[in-house]
C-alpha positions as CSV (number, residue, x, y, z in Angstrom):
1,X,4.0,12.1,10.4
2,X,3.3,11.7,6.8
3,X,0.3,12.5,5.4
4,X,-0.9,9.8,2.8
5,X,-4.1,9.8,0.6
6,X,-5.5,7.0,3.0
7,X,-4.8,9.3,6.3
8,X,-6.4,12.2,4.6
9,X,-9.7,10.1,4.0
10,X,-9.9,9.0,7.6
11,X,-9.3,12.8,8.6
12,X,-12.1,14.0,6.4
13,X,-14.6,11.5,7.9
14,X,-13.4,12.4,11.1
15,X,-12.1,8.7,12.0
16,X,-9.8,8.7,14.9
17,X,-6.6,6.6,14.5
18,X,-3.0,6.1,15.2
19,X,-0.1,6.0,13.0
20,X,2.8,3.7,13.4
21,X,5.9,3.9,11.2
22,X,8.4,0.9,10.9
23,X,11.4,0.4,8.9
24,X,10.9,-1.2,5.6
25,X,12.9,-4.4,4.5
26,X,12.2,-5.1,0.9
27,X,13.1,-8.8,1.6
28,X,10.3,-9.4,4.0
29,X,7.2,-7.6,3.3
30,X,5.2,-9.9,5.3
31,X,2.3,-9.0,7.2
32,X,3.6,-10.9,10.4
33,X,6.6,-9.3,10.3
34,X,4.9,-5.9,10.0
35,X,2.8,-6.6,13.1
36,X,6.0,-7.5,15.1
37,X,7.6,-4.1,13.9
38,X,4.5,-1.8,15.2
39,X,4.1,-4.1,18.1
40,X,0.5,-5.4,17.6
41,X,-0.3,-9.3,17.6
42,X,-0.7,-10.3,14.1
43,X,-4.2,-11.1,14.3
44,X,-4.8,-7.6,14.6
45,X,-2.9,-6.7,11.4
46,X,-5.3,-6.8,8.0
47,X,-3.7,-7.2,4.9
48,X,-5.4,-6.0,1.6
49,X,-5.2,-8.3,-1.3
50,X,-6.1,-7.3,-4.8
51,X,-7.7,-10.0,-6.5
52,X,-9.3,-10.3,-9.8
53,X,-12.6,-12.5,-10.7
54,X,-13.3,-14.0,-14.6
55,X,-16.7,-12.3,-14.3
56,X,-17.0,-9.2,-12.2
57,X,-13.4,-7.7,-12.1
58,X,-11.1,-6.6,-9.3
59,X,-11.9,-6.8,-5.5
60,X,-10.1,-6.1,-2.4
61,X,-9.9,-9.1,0.1
62,X,-8.9,-7.5,3.7
63,X,-8.0,-10.6,5.8
64,X,-6.0,-10.8,9.1
65,X,-2.3,-11.6,8.6
66,X,-3.0,-15.1,10.1
67,X,-5.3,-16.1,7.7
68,X,-5.1,-17.5,4.2
69,X,-7.7,-16.5,1.5
70,X,-10.2,-19.1,0.2
71,X,-10.3,-18.3,-3.7
72,X,-13.1,-20.7,-4.3
73,X,-15.2,-19.2,-1.3
74,X,-14.6,-15.7,-2.3
75,X,-15.6,-16.5,-6.2
76,X,-18.8,-18.0,-4.7
77,X,-19.6,-14.7,-2.7
78,X,-18.4,-12.4,-5.9
79,X,-20.5,-14.6,-8.6
80,X,-17.5,-15.2,-10.2
81,X,-16.3,-18.7,-11.5
82,X,-12.7,-18.0,-10.5
83,X,-10.8,-15.8,-8.3
84,X,-7.2,-15.1,-8.4
85,X,-4.7,-12.6,-6.9
86,X,-4.2,-9.9,-9.3
87,X,-1.0,-10.2,-11.1
88,X,1.6,-8.2,-9.1
89,X,2.7,-6.2,-12.3
90,X,-0.9,-4.7,-12.6
91,X,-1.5,-4.1,-8.7
92,X,-0.1,-0.4,-8.9
93,X,-1.6,0.7,-11.8
94,X,-5.1,-0.8,-10.6
95,X,-4.9,0.4,-6.9
96,X,-2.4,3.2,-7.2
97,X,-0.3,1.5,-4.4
98,X,2.7,-1.1,-4.2
99,X,3.0,-4.2,-2.9
100,X,3.0,-3.8,0.8
101,X,1.0,-0.4,0.8
102,X,-2.2,-1.7,-0.5
103,X,-5.0,-0.1,1.3
104,X,-8.7,0.3,0.1
105,X,-8.7,3.4,1.8
106,X,-8.2,6.2,-1.2
107,X,-8.0,3.2,-3.7
108,X,-7.7,4.6,-7.3
109,X,-11.1,3.0,-7.8
110,X,-13.8,2.2,-5.4
111,X,-13.6,-1.6,-5.8
112,X,-15.7,-3.8,-3.7
113,X,-14.2,-4.6,-0.3
114,X,-14.8,-8.1,1.7
115,X,-13.4,-8.0,5.1
116,X,-13.1,-10.9,7.6
117,X,-15.5,-11.0,10.2
118,X,-12.6,-11.6,12.9
119,X,-12.0,-7.8,12.4
120,X,-15.0,-7.1,14.4
121,X,-14.1,-9.0,17.5
122,X,-11.1,-6.5,17.5
123,X,-10.9,-3.4,19.5
124,X,-8.4,-2.2,17.2
125,X,-7.2,-3.5,13.7
126,X,-4.3,-2.4,11.9
127,X,-4.0,-1.5,8.1
128,X,-1.7,-0.3,5.5
129,X,-2.1,3.7,5.6
130,X,-1.0,3.6,1.7
131,X,2.5,2.8,1.9
132,X,5.1,0.7,2.9
133,X,6.5,1.6,6.3
134,X,3.5,3.4,7.7
135,X,0.4,1.6,9.3
136,X,-3.0,3.1,10.8
137,X,-4.9,1.5,14.1
138,X,-8.3,2.2,14.2
139,X,-11.6,1.0,15.3
140,X,-12.9,-1.7,13.0
141,X,-16.1,-0.5,12.3
142,X,-14.7,3.0,11.2
143,X,-12.9,1.2,8.8
144,X,-15.5,-0.9,7.6
145,X,-17.7,2.2,7.4
146,X,-14.9,4.3,5.5
147,X,-14.5,1.7,2.8
148,X,-17.9,0.2,2.6
149,X,-16.6,-3.5,3.4
150,X,-18.7,-6.3,3.2
151,X,-18.2,-8.2,6.2
152,X,-17.8,-12.1,5.4
153,X,-16.5,-15.3,7.4
154,X,-16.5,-17.6,4.7
155,X,-14.0,-16.1,2.2
156,X,-10.6,-17.3,4.2
157,X,-9.3,-20.4,5.6
158,X,-9.0,-20.3,9.2
159,X,-6.2,-20.5,11.1
160,X,-5.7,-23.1,13.8
161,X,-5.0,-20.3,16.4
162,X,-8.2,-20.0,18.9
163,X,-10.2,-17.0,18.5
164,X,-10.4,-16.4,22.2
165,X,-8.0,-13.1,23.2
166,X,-6.7,-12.7,19.9
167,X,-7.4,-9.0,19.4
168,X,-6.5,-7.8,22.9
169,X,-5.0,-4.1,22.0
170,X,-7.0,-1.5,24.1
171,X,-7.5,2.2,22.9
172,X,-5.9,5.0,25.2
173,X,-8.4,5.8,27.9
174,X,-7.5,9.5,28.1
175,X,-7.7,10.2,24.2
176,X,-10.1,7.4,22.8
177,X,-7.6,6.7,20.3
178,X,-6.2,3.3,19.2
179,X,-3.1,2.1,20.8
180,X,-1.2,-0.1,22.5
């Protein structure tokens, strides 16, 4: 297994997780595709978006693959007048990660992290392990604690999917590790 800085953070904190590798298609880095490749519902795969406010700088917004970020609502939460995606050419310098591998775990700086409340109804979520081709599955409360995320319900545009049964992956009953 590949040990990224993000995985090392989880190890150091004693957080149980499962790594899942997948083949990267540079022409399709979408979160939905990654979810299919690692065998989980897209609602359980959380993408990390690097955004920048006009007053307060860079934030990380962590939302389900099925959601879209509501920039205006996030700006309201952060005290900015306006929030936009961080330009792609600046993402690696700011976070230490390339597009498709951004994670709040072991980010270059401790940026404020906002996570969608949907994560809390899931038994297991998947986030990038800090590189394309590797995801980690873990309990949402462990992730929230590890990155000191603020849980919000009002900064993303809700999908039209029902919330019932969205997050159905279970943990391995013998090991207690996340898994499907």
